[in-house]
N, C-alpha and C positions, 0 to 999 in steps of 0.2 A: 505494500499500500505504499503510495505516494502522496504528499500534499501538493494539490494544485492551487496556486494563488487566482484571485479574481479582481478585477477592475468592473464595477457596473453603474453604467454613468447614464444618467436620467436629469431632463431638463438643464442640460450643458453642466452639472455637478456629478463628482464620485460620490456616490451613496451605496447604503443598504436599505434595503425596503422589504416589506413584507410582499412576497410573491403575488398570493392571491389577490391582493390589493390595487393592483396596477390595472388602471382604465386608461385607455387613449382619450375618451372625451374629458377635457379640460387636464390633460396632461396629469392625472392625480396619481399619486402613490401614499401609501402610508409610510413613514420614513422612520427608521431605525437610526440612523446616522447620517449625516451631511458633513463631507469632509472638508477642510479647510483647504487643502491641498488638491492639486490639478491631477489627472491622470498620468501625467509624465513622472510625478515624485514616486508613486508607487512603483510604475515599471523599471524606474531606476533603480529602485530597491531590490525588486525581485530580479534583475539583473546581476546588480552586486552580489547577492545571495546565492545565484547560480540556480534559480528555478525555473525551470522550463514545463510548457503544457498548460499554463493558466488562460485564462479567458477574458477577453475583453467585452462586454456587452451594451449595445447601444439600445436603450429600453425605451428610445422614442420612435415614433414612426416616421417615415420619409416628409408624410404631410404637415407633421408637427411645427408651430414655430421654434420648439426648442432642438429641432434636429440639427440643423448645420453646427449650433453649438455643441452638440452632444458628439455629433460626428468628428468635429477640431479637437474635441479631448481625447478620443478614440485615435486621432491622427497623432497627439503627441505621445501617446502612450508606445505606439508601433513604431515609431521612428526613435525614441528612446532605447527599444528592447528589439530591434529589428532580428525576426525569427525564433523569438523568445516566447510569444502570446499568440493564440488565437483569437479570432474577432468572429463574432456574432451579432445579429439583430439587423434585419430586412436585407439579407443577403441574397442576391439572386444570379441568374447566369449573366446578366448584364455589369454588375459592379462587382462582382466577387474578383476579378482580378484587378480592380483598383486597390482593394483591400490587402492583396498579396505585394502589390507593388508597393503599398505604403511599408511594408515591413510585417505583416502577419505570417505567421508560419502555417496556419489554416486558416479555413473560412469554416463557420458553424451555421446550419442551416436548419429550419424547421418549416415556416410558414410558406415558403416558397415550393415545398415539396408537398407538403399535407396542405392542400385548399380545398375550404369548402366541405371540409369532411370528410376526405378522401385524400388516397395516395395517388399522387402525379409523376407515375413514372417516368415520362417522355420529361417534366423539369428537372427530375434528377440526372437523367442522362444528358440534357443541356448543362447542368451544373460540371459533372464528371469531363465532357469534353471543355468545358473553358476551362477547368483549373485541376482536372487529374483527382482519380480516386484517393491517391495519397495524401493529398492536401486536403480534403474534403471530412468534415465531423459532422455527424447528422444528430441534431439534437432530439431526444425523444423525451423531452420534458412531460409529466405525465401527473394527472388527478386519479383521485380513484372515485369510482362511480359503480354500482351494482357488483360489488364484491371483485372489481377487477380494475386495474389500471389503465387510462386512455391517453393517449397522446393529445396535448393541448398546444394550439398555435395564438398567432396573433398576441404576444406578448401575454400567453399563458391564460387569455379569456375566453376562447373558443374551443370545445370539446370536439374531438373526430369522432371517426367511427373506427381508428385504428388503435387495438391493444397492444400494450408492451406484455409481450409472454416469451417463452422460450421459442416459439415457431417465428414470430416476427423479428426478434433479435437476429435469429439465423440468415432469414432473408435478407432483412438491410444489412446486416455485416458485409454481404458481397459487393455493398454500393459505396463504400466508405473506409476511413483509415480507422476511426473513433467513434466512440457515444459520448455525447455528455448527456447526463438524465437530471433534471431537478425533480425530486418530490415538490410539486408546486404545493400541497396541500400544507406543507410544515417550513416552506422556505422562507427563512427570514424571521422566524418565529423562535427559533434555539429553544424548542418544546421537545427535542427528542427526535430521532430519525426513523424513517418507514421500514421497519424490520423486515417485512413481508416484501418490499420490493427489492431490498439488499438481499434477501436469501434467492430471490430470483437471478439478480445479476451474477451474484457469486457461484451459480451454476453454468456462468456463461462466461467460455474462454476465447472466443474465435479472435476478438480484436480487444484493444483496451477501452476501459469505460470508466469516466469520472462520474461520482454520485456526488450531489449538493441536495442539503436541506435538511434542515433541524437539529443539525450537531450544536450541543452546548457544553459537552464537558468532556475528561476525559474516559467517562464510561461510555458515550455514544462515538467517541472515536473507539473504543475497544470494540464496540458493538460492529462498526463499520470492516474493522480489520477481522474480526471473527467472520462474521455473515457473510462478507466478500470474499472470504476464503484468501485474503492477502493480495489479492491481484484487482481489486476494485479500487481505485484511487478515489481523493477525497478533496472537496472544496468547502472552506469554512469560510463564511460571510460576517454575519454580525455578532456572532461569538467570538469573533478574534479581537484581541485588544487592539489590532491597528485600527478597528471599525468601531470601538466603544464597547466592546465586550470584554472576558477575563480570560479567554486561552489565549496561551502564550504564542504569539508569532514566532518568536526565538525558537522554541523549542519546536513547534510544529515543521519547520523550514527544515529540522534535521533529519526529518523522515524521508525527505528526498534527497 
């Protein structure tokens, strides 16, 4: 298990939010932490500490009045740590190459591939043609409903008809190099991890997987390690002392 750092950007600021509270209307989110530092500060820190595979996420849609400020923050991070960070948020086949040119190691994609509740294979193939499978991360962030986990899109606001299970993980693994999976119902709450989801991910070994959501303390980190069988990586946001929490960044970076 490795620690994967994060830089979440909303309304032009580095923030930690409650994931399920995000709304495009009014660019609203319930905030846990708003940083006085810009995204470059965190990118330089992660670079100094040799942390790779972290993600930068743009939490405003392209039509938002805040989008350009959010995008500029992301660009600062990528320029500060070229090849060290992945980027997600509004990525499609037309702009994916631009983000790689800015310095992203990989692009992370959800909504362009899972639209209107369905899997659009042709859009995924367009992305593969644009950037290559080896630089593509599929974000299968999900929420629980009716006893199963379902992929959610559009900044986690819309359910799809795509379940996250052993079958779909194996199928989608043939299209990308990694998965990023936020447990959205607990994202930003530091209220404990989704154990059933982690057990599922722990049985999957085809490609690397990073889990995010609900980590609050050392006990949760041990659950990620145990249920993920040591090969599921972890992102910690709101609980990290970098973002106003209590978990030590200095100790977590030693995992990597």
